Structure formats: C-alpha cells, structure tokens
C-alpha positions, 0 to 999 in steps of 0.5 A: 758546792757552797760560795764558803768552797769556792776559789776567790780568783780568776773571776771567782768570787767564792771564800776558798775554804776547804770543806769540813770532810769525816770518814769512818770505818777505816780498814784492818792495817791502816796506818795513815791518810790522805785525801786528794781533790781533782777536777777531771772536767779542767781544759788542761788535758790532765785535769786540776789538782786542787788538794792533796793532804797526806800523812794524816794520823791514822786516829783522825777521822775529819778536817775541818771547815777551813783546815787546808789554809796553810796559814791558819794551823787547823789541820791535826798534828803531823798532816802535810799539804802538797803542792797543787795545780795552783803552785803553792800547798793548800786548798784551792777552790773551784772556779771552770771557765766561765760558761764551760758545763760544770765540773766535777770535783773529786774529792777522795780519802785514801786509807794507806797501810803507811804512816809517811808516805816520804814525799816533800811538800813541793814534790808535785801532785803526780808525785805524790800521786805515785807514792800513795798508790802503792800503800793504797787499802782503801779509798771513798770518793765524793763526787760535787758539782760546779759550774757557773 
C-alpha cells in the first residue's frame, strides 16, 4: 500500500486517494460491476468497510486513481458510491491501529447480472452486500497489506 492510498486521519499521514483499479474479461451476461474494499482484520468484530462502488456500467474496466473522492467527480457516468464504516460514501484509506500486525485490505471486483442494484448511497455496507450477493456472476480479489 502506498502513502497515496493511506488515510489522512486517526494518526495516519497519507493522501487518501483510491488506487487505480483495472479488470478485464468479464463473464458473459455481465450487466454491471461493483467494487469493495474491506479490512477483515479491523478490531471491530465485524471488519471495516473502506469503499463501496456499485452500478458500474459493463463497458467500464477501470477506475482511475482518486476516483473514490466524491468531490472530484472522477467516477464514470452512472457509478455510485455507498456509505462506508467511516460514515459518508467515498474512499477511506487504510489506517490500522499502531502496533497491530499488518492488516489485509481486500479489493474485490464483482461482475453482476443486474444493471442497477436498486439501493441508496445511504444504505449500509451490509445491505449493499446483501443485494449484491444475489447477483454475482464472478469476482476477483486483490489482497494487499498495510501496517504501521
């Protein structure tokens, strides 16, 4: 994990930019994509949702660095960001507690059989996941670690 992606809060000094993500060869029948970033090692008992993007059109195969900043309007047309465990929608970079072993951060790209999830940006990560998991055709996971 680069400093560019690390949170600039909670004692961390990063630039909080979502990474450039690219994917290819979606399965036949893909009508949209969703992307999540999740830390299963967060000391919460339920992990930590750092980023949720959904309703990504099927012709899209990349999200540019920084696209997770809602104020920059860098997401492709039609994409929506869901609420995270930080509160509002948008990318929230890693910042594990000092002294913890490095945490795993799982970026998952989901190919879905539906064009729109039909959930609000205000929906909880669990609600987005519940609806999304009923429509998964395939998924790919990129796991990175970060500690301090």
